[in-house]
C-alpha positions in Angstrom: 87.0 40.8 -79.3 84.1 41.4 -76.9 84.6 38.3 -74.7 84.9 40.1 -71.3 82.2 42.5 -72.0 79.7 40.0 -73.4 80.5 37.4 -70.7 79.7 39.8 -67.9 76.7 41.2 -69.7 75.2 37.7 -70.2 75.7 36.9 -66.5 74.1 40.2 -65.6 70.8 39.6 -67.5 70.5 35.9 -67.2 70.9 35.6 -63.5 67.7 35.6 -61.4 66.7 35.4 -57.8 66.4 31.6 -58.0 70.1 31.4 -58.8 71.1 33.0 -55.6 72.3 30.8 -52.7 70.5 31.3 -49.4 73.4 33.2 -47.7 73.5 35.6 -50.7 69.7 36.3 -50.4 70.1 37.0 -46.7 73.1 39.3 -47.2 71.2 41.1 -49.9 68.3 41.8 -47.5 70.8 43.1 -44.9 72.4 45.4 -47.4 69.0 46.7 -48.5 68.0 47.5 -45.0 71.3 49.1 -44.1 71.3 51.2 -47.3 67.7 52.5 -46.7 68.7 53.3 -43.1 71.7 55.4 -44.3 69.4 57.3 -46.6 66.9 58.0 -43.8 69.6 59.3 -41.6 70.6 61.9 -44.2 67.2 63.4 -45.0 67.7 66.5 -42.7 71.4 67.1 -43.5 72.3 70.1 -45.7 73.3 67.8 -48.5 70.2 65.7 -48.1 67.9 68.8 -48.2 69.6 70.0 -51.4 69.1 66.6 -53.1 65.4 66.5 -52.2 64.9 70.2 -53.3 66.7 69.4 -56.5 64.5 66.5 -57.4 61.4 68.4 -56.4 62.5 71.2 -58.7 63.0 68.7 -61.6 59.5 67.2 -61.3 58.8 64.3 -63.6 56.4 61.4 -63.9 55.5 59.9 -60.5 57.1 56.5 -61.2 59.2 56.0 -58.1 59.5 56.8 -54.4 61.9 59.4 -53.0 63.1 58.8 -49.4 61.8 61.6 -47.2 59.7 63.3 -49.9 56.0 63.6 -50.0 55.9 63.3 -53.8 57.0 60.5 -56.1 59.3 61.4 -59.0 60.7 59.9 -62.2 62.8 56.7 -62.0 66.0 58.6 -62.8 65.3 61.5 -60.3 64.3 59.0 -57.6 67.5 57.0 -58.1 69.6 60.1 -58.0 68.1 61.5 -54.7 68.0 58.2 -52.9 71.5 57.1 -53.7 72.8 60.6 -52.9 71.1 60.4 -49.5 72.5 57.0 -48.8 76.1 58.2 -49.2 75.8 61.6 -47.4 76.8 60.4 -43.9 79.5 58.0 -45.2 77.7 55.3 -43.1 77.0 53.0 -46.0 78.7 49.7 -46.6 82.2 49.5 -48.0 83.7 46.9 -50.4 87.4 46.0 -50.0 88.4 47.8 -53.1 88.2 51.1 -51.2 84.7 52.0 -52.4 81.1 51.6 -51.5 78.3 51.1 -54.0 75.4 49.6 -52.0 73.9 53.1 -52.4 73.6 53.2 -56.2 73.0 49.4 -56.5 70.0 49.4 -54.2 68.4 52.6 -55.4 68.8 52.2 -59.1 67.3 48.8 -58.8 64.4 50.0 -56.6 63.6 52.9 -59.0 63.3 50.5 -62.0 61.4 47.9 -59.9 58.8 50.5 -59.2 58.7 51.7 -62.8 58.3 48.2 -64.2 56.2 46.7 -61.4 58.7 44.1 -60.3 58.3 42.0 -57.2 60.6 41.6 -54.1 62.4 38.6 -55.6 63.2 40.6 -58.7 64.6 43.5 -56.6 66.7 41.3 -54.4 68.1 39.5 -57.5 69.0 42.8 -59.2 70.8 44.1 -56.1 72.9 40.9 -55.7 73.8 41.0 -59.4 74.6 44.7 -59.6 76.7 44.4 -56.5 78.7 41.6 -58.1 79.3 43.6 -61.2 80.6 46.6 -59.3 82.8 44.5 -57.1 84.3 42.6 -60.0 85.0 45.8 -62.0 86.8 47.2 -58.9 88.8 44.0 -58.4 89.6 43.9 -62.2 91.1 47.4 -62.1 92.9 46.8 -58.8 94.1 49.2 -56.1 94.9 52.9 -56.7 98.6 52.1 -56.4 101.4 50.4 -58.3 102.8 47.2 -56.8 106.1 45.6 -57.8 107.4 42.4 -56.1 104.8 42.8 -53.4 105.8 46.4 -52.5 104.0 49.7 -53.1 106.1 51.7 -55.5 103.8 54.6 -56.3 100.2 55.9 -56.3 97.9 56.4 -59.3 97.4 59.9 -60.6 93.9 58.9 -61.6 91.3 56.5 -60.2 88.6 56.6 -57.5 85.3 55.0 -56.4 83.1 56.6 -59.0 83.8 53.8 -61.5 82.6 50.9 -59.4 79.6 52.9 -58.0 78.4 53.5 -61.6 79.1 50.0 -62.8 77.2 48.5 -59.9 74.2 50.7 -60.8 74.5 49.7 -64.5 74.5 46.0 -63.5 71.6 46.3 -61.2 69.6 48.3 -63.7 70.3 46.0 -66.7 69.1 43.0 -64.6 65.9 44.4 -63.3 65.0 46.2 -66.7 65.1 42.7 -68.2 67.5 43.6 -71.0 68.8 40.8 -73.3 72.5 40.1 -73.7 72.9 42.5 -76.6 71.1 45.3 -74.9 73.1 44.8 -71.7 76.3 45.0 -73.8 75.1 48.4 -75.1 74.1 49.5 -71.6 77.6 48.7 -70.4 79.0 50.9 -73.1 76.6 53.7 -72.6 77.0 53.8 -68.8 80.8 53.3 -68.7 81.4 56.0 -71.3 79.5 58.5 -69.3 80.7 57.6 -65.8 82.1 60.4 -63.5 85.7 61.5 -63.7 88.3 59.8 -61.5 88.9 62.5 -58.8 90.5 60.5 -56.0 93.7 62.4 -55.9 91.9 65.7 -55.8 89.8 64.5 -52.9 92.9 63.2 -51.0 94.6 66.6 -51.0 91.5 68.6 -50.0 91.1 69.3 -46.3 87.8 71.0 -46.8 85.6 68.5 -48.6 83.0 69.4 -51.2 79.5 67.9 -50.6 80.1 65.2 -53.2 83.5 64.0 -51.9 85.1 61.8 -54.5 81.9 61.0 -56.4 78.2 61.8 -56.4 76.5 58.4 -55.8 73.3 59.9 -57.0 74.7 60.6 -60.5 76.2 57.1 -60.5 72.7 55.6 -59.8 71.1 57.8 -62.5 73.8 56.7 -65.0 72.8 53.1 -64.3 69.0 53.7 -64.7 69.5 55.9 -67.8 71.9 53.4 -69.5 69.4 50.5 -69.1 66.4 52.5 -70.2 68.3 53.9 -73.3 69.6 50.5 -74.2 66.0 49.0 -73.9 64.8 51.7 -76.3 67.5 50.8 -78.8 70.3 53.2 -78.1 73.8 51.8 -78.6 77.1 52.0 -76.9 80.6 50.6 -77.3 80.1 46.8 -77.4 83.7 46.1 -76.2 84.0 48.6 -73.4 85.9 46.0 -71.2 88.0 44.6 -74.0 91.0 45.6 -76.1 93.9 47.9 -75.7 91.7 50.9 -74.9 89.3 49.3 -72.5 87.6 51.0 -69.6 90.4 50.2 -67.1 92.8 52.2 -69.2 90.9 55.4 -69.8 89.8 55.4 -66.2 93.4 55.6 -65.1 94.2 52.2 -63.7 97.8 51.2 -64.4 96.7 47.6 -65.1 93.9 45.1 -65.0 93.3 41.5 -63.9 91.0 39.7 -66.2 91.0 36.7 -63.9 89.6 38.8 -61.0 86.9 40.1 -63.3 85.4 36.7 -64.2 86.7 34.1 -61.7 83.9 32.2 -60.0 81.2 34.2 -61.8 77.8 33.1 -60.5 79.4 31.1 -57.7 81.6 33.4 -55.7 79.2 36.2 -54.7 81.0 39.3 -53.8 78.2 40.8 -51.7 79.4 38.3 -49.0 82.6 40.4 -48.7 81.0 43.7 -48.0 81.7 45.4 -44.7 79.1 47.4 -42.6 79.9 50.5 -40.7 79.0 50.9 -37.1 80.1 54.5 -37.2 79.3 57.1 -39.8 82.8 58.0 -41.1 85.4 56.8 -43.6 86.1 53.1 -43.4 89.8 53.7 -43.0 89.1 55.3 -39.6 87.2 52.2 -38.4 90.3 50.2 -37.6 91.6 52.7 -35.0 88.0 53.3 -33.9 87.6 49.5 -33.3 90.7 49.5 -31.1 89.6 52.7 -29.4 86.2 51.3 -28.6 87.7 48.1 -27.2 90.0 50.1 -24.8 87.2 52.4 -23.7 85.0 49.4 -22.8 87.8 47.2 -21.3 89.1 49.9 -19.0 85.9 52.0 -18.4 87.7 55.1 -19.7 85.8 58.3 -19.7 86.5 61.4 -21.9 87.9 63.4 -18.9 90.3 60.5 -18.1 92.0 60.9 -21.5 94.8 63.4 -21.9 96.0 62.4 -25.3 95.2 59.9 -28.1 97.7 58.9 -30.8 96.0 57.3 -33.8 98.1 54.8 -35.7 96.6 54.9 -39.2 97.2 53.0 -42.5 98.8 54.8 -45.5 95.5 55.9 -47.0 94.4 57.6 -43.8 97.4 59.9 -43.3 96.6 62.7 -45.7 95.8 66.2 -44.3 92.0 65.6 -44.2 92.4 62.6 -41.9 94.7 64.7 -39.6 92.4 67.7 -39.3 91.5 68.3 -35.7 88.8 70.9 -36.1 86.8 70.1 -39.2 84.5 72.9 -40.2 81.7 71.0 -41.8 79.9 67.6 -41.9 81.7 66.3 -45.0 85.2 67.1 -43.7 84.4 65.7 -40.3 83.6 62.3 -41.9 87.3 62.0 -42.6 88.7 63.3 -39.3 90.1 60.8 -36.9 89.9 63.4 -34.2 86.1 64.0 -34.6 85.3 60.3 -34.8 87.1 59.5 -31.6 85.6 62.5 -29.9 82.1 61.5 -30.9 82.6 57.9 -29.8 84.3 58.9 -26.5 81.3 61.1 -25.6 78.8 58.3 -26.6 77.1 60.4 -29.3 74.6 58.0 -31.1 76.4 56.9 -34.3 74.2 58.4 -36.9 73.2 61.9 -38.0 73.7 63.3 -34.5 77.5 62.8 -35.0 77.4 65.8 -37.3 74.6 68.0 -36.2 75.4 71.5 -35.0 75.1 70.6 -31.3 77.8 68.0 -31.7 80.1 69.8 -34.1 80.1 72.9 -31.9 80.1 71.2 -28.5 83.1 72.6 -26.6 83.8 69.2 -25.0 84.0 67.6 -28.4 86.3 70.4 -29.7 88.5 70.1 -26.7 88.8 66.3 -27.1 89.6 66.7 -30.8 92.6 68.8 -29.9 94.0 65.9 -27.9 94.1 63.6 -30.9 97.1 63.3 -33.2 97.7 60.9 -36.1 100.8 58.9 -37.0 101.6 55.9 -39.2 100.8 52.3 -38.2 104.0 50.4 -38.8 102.4 47.1 -39.5 100.3 48.5 -42.4 103.1 50.5 -44.0 103.2 48.2 -47.0 99.6 47.9 -47.8 100.2 45.5 -50.6 100.8 42.8 -48.0 97.2 43.0 -47.0 95.7 42.6 -50.5 94.0 39.5 -52.0 92.9 39.5 -55.7 92.7 43.3 -56.0 91.0 43.6 -52.6 92.2 44.2 -49.0 90.5 42.2 -46.3 92.2 43.9 -43.4 94.6 46.8 -42.9 95.8 47.3 -39.3 95.2 50.5 -37.4 95.4 51.3 -33.7 95.5 53.8 -30.9 97.6 54.7 -27.9 95.4 56.3 -25.2 97.2 58.3 -22.5 95.0 58.2 -19.4 95.3 57.8 -15.7 99.0 58.1 -15.8 99.5 55.2 -18.2 99.2 54.3 -21.9 96.5 51.9 -23.1 97.3 50.5 -26.5 95.5 48.3 -29.0 95.7 47.4 -32.7 92.9 46.1 -34.9 93.7 44.0 -38.0 90.0 43.9 -38.8 87.4 46.6 -38.1 84.0 46.0 -36.6 81.7 45.2 -39.5 84.2 43.1 -41.4 82.7 39.8 -42.4 85.9 37.7 -42.4 86.2 37.1 -38.6 83.6 36.0 -36.1 84.6 38.8 -33.7 84.0 41.6 -36.2 81.1 40.2 -38.3 78.0 42.4 -38.0 75.0 40.5 -36.7 71.4 40.9 -37.8 70.7 42.5 -34.5 73.4 45.1 -35.1 72.1 45.8 -38.6 68.6 46.4 -37.1 69.9 48.6 -34.3 71.9 50.8 -36.7 68.8 51.1 -38.9 66.7 52.2 -35.9 69.3 54.9 -34.9 69.4 56.2 -38.5 65.6 56.5 -38.3 65.7 58.4 -35.0 65.5 55.8 -32.2 68.2 55.7 -29.5 70.8 52.9 -29.6 68.7 50.8 -27.2 65.7 51.1 -29.5 63.8 53.6 -27.5 61.8 56.5 -28.9 58.2 57.4 -29.8 56.0 54.3 -30.0 54.8 55.1 -33.5 58.3 55.3 -34.7 59.3 52.1 -33.0 56.4 50.3 -34.7 57.3 51.8 -38.1 60.9 50.7 -37.7 59.9 47.2 -36.8 57.5 47.0 -39.7 60.1 48.2 -42.1 62.8 45.7 -41.0 60.3 42.8 -41.0 59.2 43.7 -44.6 62.8 43.8 -45.8 63.6 40.5 -44.3 60.5 38.9 -45.9 60.8 40.7 -49.2 61.2 37.6 -51.3 57.6 36.8 -50.6 56.2 40.3 -51.0 55.6 42.9 -53.8 57.9 45.9 -54.0 54.8 48.1 -53.2 54.8 46.6 -49.7 58.4 47.8 -49.2 57.7 51.4 -50.5 54.5 51.6 -48.5 56.4 50.7 -45.3 59.1 53.2 -46.2 56.6 56.0 -46.7 54.9 55.2 -43.3 58.3 55.2 -41.6 59.2 58.6 -43.1 55.9 60.0 -41.9 56.6 58.6 -38.4 60.0 60.3 -38.4 58.3 63.6 -39.1 55.5 63.2 -36.5 55.8 65.6 -33.5 56.8 63.9 -30.3 54.4 64.0 -27.4 
């Protein structure tokens, strides 16, 4: 039986831009802009420089653009570097299966769009389809926990975001490479058989994070591109990778699977509409307390020196040692520190690469504030199963208690800023554009060198009109923006 595999493969290759509803087209443009911005923000980080140096060392045919690099590279190398960059700051979108795969979806599709000379409509269609594939695989495999009668009874020994990141790249690549149903079936088998290991539990117990965290998004993007190209050349893979007793869910470590969640509403219920955007460059689980913290700072005009203590009330996923670390020693570890995120926000550090540059990490004011932050459990999110819908969680409460001016200011956020399910948290187009500008080097109000401002405006306008433009227009604007970021200030 190959019914699940073939059904999803057929959807992947038969769906085109014209099949997308207008809201899905618009959301895909927003995701594309946000993901490119996240990659731009990481170019000068240690991880970003390593990715660019690695791809430069590999060389390869100049088929595709590399963000922040002067030279083009092969489609696989470009997909690797760009997706890697997009995940470095942990500022990229997050889907409610505790993963984010806009990075590999966007940049695997872009690399093959350049290789095969596709247009903007083709690129947008591939991103929407690839995102849907990754989201459905994540919902199919479910949460990294065991649930019985609505209660969490244990946590998976295996699992992690790498699976859905790779699957999203495979889906996007199969679509834009114009595979037929049989080739896509083989691409699924090739890519899924070679996806990264499930390392979530190792990540969760590590206070000092490796540069690749729980998965290298670059490798996941490269898997997608390679699986599509190999299948197009005639290579074969397991044709029933999603079917049978030993299907992908089982060998990847999920205790179960939900076939209904995999295929329900296929082609009608577009999962990209459920992605969440990050106003702050840190783990999404920190965003609920951060949302509450930001509300209290604004409502009561609280300044850092007013605050003597902050108690973070976190959900069960955000209580491991890495989230409790008060003085993280490096960028990657700081991305998971409640204390660092609250300190950066309290001191109005622009939420982009500056959150983690040496000046911020070593600022004595930031360090002192971090010491005043402790983490405890949020009682209303203790049973995380209550907050799940169809293998996804659409809101998990988190909050803060701020001790300041002789009183305690408290707030709890059921949804975080950037969540699409409430009017008060949904990210507007203006917020997406502002975040993009900060990632490119502008200040939060949009100020900066005039040439950079023009390049940012040009890039955002091109993305929002991409359905009427060739992909070359997008990459040309991206190249000009990268050069403007490097231009000396007057």
